[in-house]
C-alpha positions in Angstrom: -236.0 66.8 53.0 -235.0 62.9 54.3 -234.0 63.8 58.3 -231.8 61.1 59.7 -233.5 59.3 62.6 -234.7 55.7 63.1 -236.5 55.4 60.1 -239.7 56.2 61.4 -240.2 59.7 60.0 -240.2 57.9 56.8 -242.5 55.3 57.4 -244.6 57.3 58.9 -244.5 59.8 56.2 -245.3 56.7 53.0 -247.9 56.3 54.9 -249.1 59.6 55.6 -249.3 60.6 51.7 -250.2 56.6 51.0 -253.3 57.1 52.6 -254.1 60.6 51.2 -253.5 59.0 47.8 -256.0 56.1 48.4 -258.8 59.2 49.6 -258.4 61.2 46.9 -258.2 58.2 44.7 -261.9 57.1 46.7 -262.9 60.2 46.3 -262.9 60.9 43.2 -264.3 57.6 42.4 -267.6 58.6 44.5 -267.9 61.7 42.9 -267.6 59.9 39.7 -270.6 57.4 40.4 -272.5 59.5 41.4 -272.2 61.5 38.5 -272.9 58.5 36.4 -275.9 58.2 38.8 -277.3 61.4 38.3 -276.7 61.6 34.8 -279.0 58.3 34.3 -281.4 59.1 37.2 
């Protein structure tokens, strides 16, 4: 899984995973908020 390199690959992978997680969390929160708003309205 891990390639021996300068270490930049590992950092980039961590950042990619982090951004994927942030995007998923944000999208789920947005969809939850829209669901709450639509049920209230």
